[in-house]
C-alpha positions as CSV (number, residue, x, y, z in Angstrom):
1,M,68.3,106.1,135.4
2,S,64.6,106.0,134.8
3,N,65.6,105.0,131.3
4,K,67.4,101.8,133.0
5,S,64.8,100.8,135.2
6,N,62.2,100.8,132.2
7,A,64.6,98.7,130.2
8,F,65.1,96.1,132.8
9,R,61.2,96.3,133.5
10,F,60.7,95.5,129.9
11,H,62.7,92.2,130.1
12,K,61.9,91.0,133.7
13,P,60.3,87.6,132.9
14,S,56.6,87.2,134.8
15,V,57.6,83.8,135.8
16,T,60.6,81.9,137.2
17,E,63.1,79.7,134.7
18,R,61.8,76.5,136.1
19,E,58.0,77.3,135.6
20,R,58.8,78.5,132.0
21,R,60.6,75.3,131.1
22,S,57.8,73.7,133.0
23,R,55.3,75.3,130.7
24,I,57.5,74.6,127.5
25,A,57.5,70.7,128.8
26,S,53.7,70.8,128.9
27,C,53.3,72.0,125.3
28,C,54.3,68.6,124.3
29,P,51.9,65.9,125.8
30,N,50.9,62.6,124.1
31,P,49.7,61.6,121.3
32,V,51.8,64.3,119.8
33,K,54.9,62.6,119.1
34,V,57.9,65.3,119.4
35,L,60.6,64.6,117.1
36,F,63.2,67.7,117.0
37,P,63.4,71.6,117.4
38,G,60.1,72.6,117.1
39,C,58.9,69.7,115.4
40,R,55.8,67.5,116.0
41,R,54.4,64.9,113.8
42,T,50.8,64.0,114.6
43,S,47.6,63.8,112.6
44,V,45.6,66.6,111.7
45,E,42.8,65.6,114.2
46,T,44.8,65.6,117.0
47,L,46.2,69.1,115.8
48,R,42.9,70.7,115.3
49,A,42.0,69.4,119.0
50,T,44.5,71.7,120.3
51,K,43.3,74.7,121.9
52,P,44.3,77.9,119.7
53,D,46.7,80.1,120.7
54,Q,45.5,83.5,121.4
55,S,48.6,85.3,121.6
56,G,49.0,85.3,117.6
57,S,52.3,83.3,118.1
58,N,50.9,80.8,115.3
59,K,52.2,83.5,112.5
60,F,55.8,81.7,113.5
61,L,54.2,78.2,113.0
62,R,55.9,76.6,109.9
63,Y,54.2,73.0,108.3
64,A,55.1,70.4,105.8
65,A,53.7,67.0,105.1
66,R,55.6,63.9,104.3
67,Q,54.1,60.6,102.2
68,P,56.3,57.4,102.6
69,I,57.6,55.8,99.1
70,L,57.8,52.3,99.4
71,T,59.7,49.0,98.1
72,A,58.0,46.3,96.4
73,D,58.1,44.3,99.7
74,Q,56.8,47.5,101.4
75,Q,59.6,48.6,103.1
76,V,59.9,52.7,103.6
77,Y,62.6,53.7,101.2
78,G,62.2,57.4,101.7
79,Y,59.6,60.2,102.0
80,E,58.4,62.7,99.9
81,L,58.3,66.3,101.6
82,L,55.3,68.5,100.5
83,F,54.7,71.8,101.1
84,R,51.7,73.0,103.7
85,D,50.8,76.4,104.9
86,S,48.4,75.2,107.4
87,L,46.9,72.2,109.1
88,E,45.0,71.6,106.3
89,N,46.7,68.6,104.7
90,S,46.6,70.2,101.1
91,F,48.4,72.6,98.7
92,T,46.9,76.1,98.7
93,S,49.9,78.2,97.6
94,S,49.6,79.9,94.3
95,D,53.1,80.6,94.3
96,P,55.3,77.0,93.6
97,D,58.7,79.1,93.7
98,A,57.8,80.1,97.2
99,A,56.2,77.1,98.3
100,S,59.3,75.3,97.2
101,R,61.6,77.7,99.0
102,S,59.7,77.7,102.2
103,L,59.4,73.8,102.3
104,L,63.6,73.4,101.6
105,D,63.9,76.2,104.8
106,S,61.7,74.0,106.8
107,S,63.4,71.2,105.7
108,I,67.1,72.8,107.1
109,L,65.1,74.2,110.4
110,M,63.4,70.3,111.3
111,G,66.6,68.5,109.9
112,L,66.2,65.5,107.3
113,D,67.3,63.2,109.7
114,V,64.0,64.0,111.8
115,L,61.8,64.6,108.9
116,C,62.6,61.3,107.1
117,D,64.1,59.1,110.0
118,G,67.3,59.0,108.2
119,R,66.2,57.9,104.9
120,R,65.9,59.6,101.4
121,A,64.2,63.0,101.1
122,F,62.2,63.5,97.9
123,I,62.2,67.4,97.4
124,N,59.9,69.1,94.5
125,C,62.1,71.5,92.4
126,T,61.0,74.3,90.1
127,R,63.2,75.6,88.0
128,D,64.3,78.4,90.1
129,L,65.1,76.2,93.1
130,L,67.4,74.3,90.9
131,L,69.5,77.0,89.1
132,R,69.7,79.1,92.1
133,G,71.2,76.1,93.9
134,Y,69.4,76.3,97.1
135,I,68.8,72.4,96.8
136,T,72.7,72.2,97.7
137,L,71.8,73.3,101.3
138,L,70.8,69.7,101.7
139,P,73.1,66.7,102.3
140,P,73.0,64.8,98.6
141,N,73.3,61.4,100.6
142,Q,69.9,62.1,101.8
143,T,68.1,64.0,99.1
144,A,66.2,63.1,95.7
145,V,66.0,66.0,93.6
146,E,62.4,65.7,92.4
147,I,61.9,67.8,88.8
148,L,58.6,68.8,88.5
149,E,56.6,68.2,85.2
150,T,56.6,72.2,84.6
151,V,60.4,72.5,84.5
152,P,61.5,72.5,81.1
153,A,64.6,70.4,79.8
154,D,66.5,73.3,78.6
155,E,70.4,73.4,78.7
156,L,70.6,75.1,81.9
157,V,68.5,72.3,83.6
158,I,69.9,69.6,82.1
159,S,73.7,70.6,83.0
160,T,72.5,71.6,86.3
161,C,71.3,68.0,87.0
162,Q,74.2,66.7,86.1
163,R,76.1,68.8,88.6
164,L,73.7,67.4,91.2
165,K,74.1,64.1,90.1
166,D,77.9,64.1,90.0
167,A,77.4,65.6,93.6
168,G,75.6,62.5,94.7
169,Y,71.9,63.8,94.7
170,L,69.2,61.3,93.0
171,I,67.4,62.6,90.1
172,A,64.0,61.9,90.0
173,L,61.3,62.9,87.3
174,D,57.8,63.5,88.7
175,D,54.6,62.8,86.7
176,F,56.3,61.3,84.0
177,S,54.4,60.7,80.7
178,E,54.0,59.1,77.4
179,N,56.1,62.0,74.9
180,D,57.2,63.9,78.0
181,P,58.8,66.9,77.1
182,R,61.2,66.1,79.7
183,E,62.6,63.0,77.9
184,P,66.2,64.6,77.4
185,L,66.5,64.5,81.2
186,A,65.8,60.7,81.4
187,S,69.0,59.5,80.9
188,L,70.0,61.3,84.0
189,A,67.4,60.0,86.3
190,D,67.5,57.5,88.6
191,I,63.9,57.4,89.6
192,I,60.7,58.0,87.0
193,K,57.4,58.6,88.7
194,V,54.3,57.6,87.0
195,D,50.9,58.6,88.2
196,L,48.7,55.6,88.1
197,R,45.5,58.1,88.1
198,T,46.1,59.8,85.0
199,T,48.0,57.5,82.7
200,P,46.3,54.2,81.2
201,F,47.8,50.8,83.0
202,E,49.0,49.7,79.1
203,T,50.9,53.0,78.9
204,C,52.3,52.6,82.6
205,S,53.6,49.2,81.2
206,A,55.0,50.4,78.2
207,L,56.8,53.3,80.2
208,V,58.2,50.4,82.7
209,K,59.7,48.4,79.8
210,R,61.4,51.3,78.0
211,Y,62.9,53.2,80.7
212,G,62.9,50.7,83.7
213,N,66.4,49.1,84.4
214,P,68.9,48.4,87.4
215,R,70.2,51.7,87.4
216,R,66.6,53.7,86.8
217,R,63.9,52.6,88.8
218,I,60.0,53.5,88.1
219,L,57.6,54.5,90.8
220,A,53.9,54.1,90.6
221,E,52.5,57.6,92.3
222,K,48.7,57.7,93.5
223,T,48.7,53.6,94.4
224,E,45.1,53.8,96.0
225,T,44.3,50.3,96.4
226,R,45.8,46.6,96.7
227,E,44.9,45.6,93.8
228,E,46.6,48.5,92.2
229,F,49.7,47.8,94.3
230,L,49.8,44.0,93.1
231,A,49.1,45.2,89.5
232,A,51.8,47.9,89.4
233,R,54.6,45.5,91.4
234,K,53.5,42.5,88.8
235,A,54.3,45.4,85.9
236,G,57.7,45.9,86.9
237,F,57.2,49.2,89.3
238,S,60.0,49.3,92.0
239,Y,58.6,51.9,94.4
240,F,55.4,52.7,95.2
241,Q,53.5,55.8,96.7
242,G,49.8,56.5,97.4
243,Y,46.9,56.6,99.8
244,F,46.9,52.5,100.1
245,F,50.1,52.7,102.3
246,R,49.4,56.3,104.0
247,K,48.4,59.7,103.4
248,P,50.5,62.6,103.7
249,E,51.2,63.2,107.6
250,I,51.6,67.1,109.0
251,V,54.9,68.2,110.2
252,Q,54.5,71.3,112.5
253,A,57.5,73.3,113.3
254,R,58.0,76.8,114.9
255,E,59.9,79.1,112.7
256,I,62.7,81.3,114.5
257,P,62.0,84.8,113.5
258,A,64.5,86.8,111.3
259,N,65.5,90.5,111.3
260,R,66.0,91.3,107.4
261,I,68.6,94.0,108.4
262,N,71.1,91.6,109.5
263,Y,70.7,89.6,106.3
264,L,71.4,93.0,104.1
265,R,74.4,93.5,106.7
266,L,75.9,89.9,105.8
267,L,75.3,90.0,102.4
268,Q,77.4,93.2,102.1
269,A,79.9,91.5,104.1
270,I,80.7,88.9,102.2
271,S,80.7,90.6,99.0
272,Q,84.0,92.5,99.8
273,P,87.0,90.9,98.5
274,D,88.6,90.4,101.7
275,A,85.9,89.6,103.8
276,D,86.2,90.5,107.6
277,P,85.6,87.2,109.8
278,R,85.1,89.2,112.9
279,K,82.6,91.2,111.4
280,I,80.8,88.2,109.8
281,E,80.8,86.9,113.3
282,E,79.5,89.8,114.8
283,I,76.6,89.9,112.7
284,L,75.6,86.2,112.9
285,K,75.9,86.9,116.6
286,G,73.0,89.4,116.1
287,E,70.6,87.1,114.2
288,T,69.5,84.0,116.2
289,S,67.8,82.4,113.3
290,L,70.9,82.2,111.3
291,C,73.0,81.4,114.1
292,Y,70.7,78.1,114.8
293,R,70.5,77.3,111.3
294,L,74.6,77.2,111.1
295,L,75.0,75.1,113.9
296,R,72.2,72.4,112.2
297,Y,73.7,72.8,109.0
298,L,77.1,71.7,110.7
299,N,75.4,68.9,112.2
300,S,74.0,67.6,108.7
301,P,75.8,64.4,107.0
302,I,77.4,66.8,104.5
303,F,80.5,67.2,107.0
304,G,80.5,63.5,108.0
305,F,81.3,64.4,111.4
306,R,79.9,65.2,114.6
307,Q,82.6,68.0,116.2
308,E,81.9,69.7,119.2
309,V,81.2,73.6,118.0
310,R,83.0,75.7,120.7
311,S,82.0,79.1,119.2
312,V,80.2,80.8,116.4
313,R,84.1,81.8,115.4
314,H,85.0,78.0,115.5
315,A,81.5,77.1,113.5
316,L,82.9,79.6,110.7
317,A,86.5,78.3,110.7
318,I,85.0,74.7,110.1
319,L,83.0,76.0,107.2
320,G,86.0,77.7,105.8
321,D,85.7,81.0,103.4
322,R,84.5,79.6,100.1
323,E,81.7,77.3,101.9
324,M,81.2,80.3,104.4
325,R,80.1,82.6,101.5
326,R,78.4,80.2,99.7
327,W,76.1,79.2,103.0
328,I,75.5,82.9,103.8
329,R,74.3,83.6,100.4
330,L,71.9,80.7,100.1
331,V,70.5,80.9,103.4
332,T,69.9,84.6,103.7
333,T,68.5,84.8,100.2
334,L,66.1,81.8,101.2
335,T,65.0,83.1,104.4
336,A,65.2,86.9,103.9
337,G,61.8,88.6,104.5
338,Q,60.5,86.8,107.2
339,N,58.5,87.9,110.1
340,K,60.3,90.5,112.7
341,P,62.0,89.9,115.8
342,T,59.8,89.1,119.0
343,D,60.5,89.5,122.5
344,L,61.9,86.2,122.9
345,V,64.5,86.9,120.4
346,L,65.5,90.1,121.9
347,T,65.5,88.5,125.4
348,A,68.0,85.7,123.5
349,L,70.2,88.2,122.3
350,T,70.4,90.3,125.6
351,R,71.1,86.9,127.4
352,A,74.1,86.4,125.0
353,R,75.9,89.5,125.1
354,F,75.4,89.8,128.6
355,C,77.4,86.0,129.1
356,E,80.0,87.5,126.4
357,L,80.9,90.3,128.0
358,I,80.7,88.6,131.4
359,S,83.3,85.8,129.9
360,T,86.3,88.3,130.1
361,K,85.9,88.5,133.8
362,V,85.6,85.2,134.8
363,E,86.8,81.5,134.2
364,H,85.1,79.5,131.9
365,G,87.2,77.3,130.3
366,S,86.6,77.0,126.4
367,S,83.2,77.3,126.7
368,D,81.6,80.0,124.3
369,L,79.3,82.0,127.0
370,F,77.6,83.8,124.0
371,L,76.2,80.4,122.7
372,V,74.8,79.9,126.3
373,G,73.0,82.9,126.7
374,M,71.5,82.4,123.2
375,L,70.4,78.7,123.5
376,S,69.2,79.5,126.9
377,V,65.6,80.5,125.3
378,M,65.5,78.7,122.1
379,D,63.2,76.2,123.8
380,A,60.6,78.6,124.2
381,I,61.4,80.2,120.8
382,L,60.8,76.4,119.4
383,E,58.1,75.5,122.2
384,M,60.2,72.4,122.5
385,P,61.6,70.7,125.6
386,M,65.7,71.9,125.8
387,G,66.7,68.5,125.6
388,L,65.3,67.8,122.2
389,V,66.5,71.4,121.1
390,L,70.3,70.3,121.6
391,D,69.9,66.7,120.1
392,G,70.6,68.6,116.9
393,I,73.9,70.6,117.7
394,A,77.2,69.2,118.7
395,L,78.0,71.2,121.7
396,E,80.8,71.5,124.2
397,A,80.4,69.1,127.3
398,D,79.6,72.0,129.8
399,T,77.5,74.5,127.5
400,R,75.3,71.3,127.0
401,A,75.2,70.9,130.6
402,V,74.1,74.0,132.2
403,L,71.5,74.3,129.3
404,L,70.0,71.2,130.5
405,G,70.0,72.4,133.9
406,E,73.0,70.1,135.2
407,R,75.5,71.5,137.6
408,C,78.7,72.7,136.3
409,R,81.5,75.0,136.1
410,L,79.1,77.1,134.2
411,T,76.0,77.3,136.4
412,P,77.2,80.5,138.7
413,I,77.1,82.1,135.4
414,Y,74.2,81.0,134.4
415,D,72.3,81.8,137.5
416,L,73.7,85.3,137.6
417,M,72.2,85.9,134.2
418,L,68.8,84.9,135.2
419,A,69.1,86.8,138.6
420,Q,70.0,89.9,136.6
421,E,67.4,89.7,134.1
422,A,64.7,89.1,137.0
423,G,65.9,91.9,139.1
424,R,66.7,89.6,141.8
425,W,69.8,92.1,142.8
426,E,70.6,90.0,146.3
427,E,71.3,86.9,144.7
428,A,73.0,88.6,141.5
429,E,75.2,90.6,144.2
430,R,76.0,87.2,145.8
431,L,76.6,85.2,142.6
432,S,78.8,88.2,141.4
433,S,81.1,87.9,144.6
434,E,81.3,84.4,144.0
435,L,82.5,85.0,140.6
436,R,85.0,87.6,142.0
437,L,83.5,90.3,139.6
438,P,83.9,93.9,140.3
439,D,81.1,96.0,142.2
440,G,78.5,96.7,139.4
441,S,79.8,95.0,136.8
442,A,77.1,92.9,136.1
443,A,74.5,95.4,135.9
444,D,76.7,97.2,133.4
445,A,76.8,94.2,131.7
446,Q,73.4,94.0,131.6
447,W,72.2,97.7,130.6
448,T,75.2,97.3,127.7
449,A,73.7,93.7,126.6
450,M,70.3,95.7,126.4
451,Q,71.5,98.6,124.4
452,W,73.2,95.9,121.9
453,A,70.4,93.8,121.6
454,S,68.3,96.6,120.7
455,E,70.8,98.2,118.1
456,M,70.7,94.5,116.8
457,T,67.2,94.3,116.1
458,S,66.6,97.7,114.9
459,E,66.1,98.6,111.6
460,A,66.8,102.4,111.7
């Protein structure tokens, strides 16, 4: 009995749910503009003025920067997304492949619709990122694949770019120059970027005349003065990017901690010829990070619809076997090795499992109570108001309502989850009676849920 007591005390929150949500909401004061799940866009100065988090939770922060790409009439055409590993608005990573993977994963986590305001995202691609197919996790109608100058134009790269172009991705060549070794890729390119700082203007004009046409546009990089903009526009450049328009702005997001062992379990499960959907579902339910990415992925323009997701099983059914295997391989490989689970993730899993166990004993319509429990802590994990977290996910109406604090038929179940977690026994007993639950079933479900969550986050 003492073990049970210690376990319950471990999960007992120090503040009420209302206080917790109030504190989360207070993390988003102006002038910081909150965009979407865990995503803030603001100046470096504003972020530096923020009091540092002494708890060490900043180790889960993710950063990216974006710089606009404009048309000749100075309208935003798209944004180049840039890797950042801190609030310093510069690239400091010594591993371009790791930087590209991190940026891609941040793009999935935040959503291109938020990062780029519905416009094209220009993603820097190393050879590794290209050949492994990671870029296909992003929607083709929103993504421009920007081939770095370090990528050789070998047969594998050319064939990969052709497949991406056939799939609807734009192909851009970064820092293109005279006698560029990527010349074989020029016929596939939709956009060629020329650096005004490193290329003589006469050479820039020659490149525009040689490669520019209605099907392939030329972009002037590092346009830093009005005079340069006017001269480049007169020379025939179609797109422009540089400090004259805007310096890169920092975008900040909170990472969802991941558990490496569940990634391995998933990869093992899908390696079987006859993959068991129920086993895959169970493993996904034990990994908050992957669950949330799956929900975000299903709401990307790739699928062209915003169907309500009723459960994890329903999400997998929407994907289908082939796409499910592909998605799991890509996203697990991309994000494996991240930080270990935090207590918040443990709480999310405990709540999810508790609600799932209770769902077999109460009337709840078509709502998946596992998702209710898991998403109930997502605002705290991402440090964003719940309304913004749910903006990126199409959920069943009652699930959305109860998570937003609105009264609905799931409210008594949700309140029971909180009461049982906080050790408010009289309230838990009253709610159990209202739900016509057998005596002791809520306490048993809580204990079982905590054991399950502990097993899911254990690497032993």
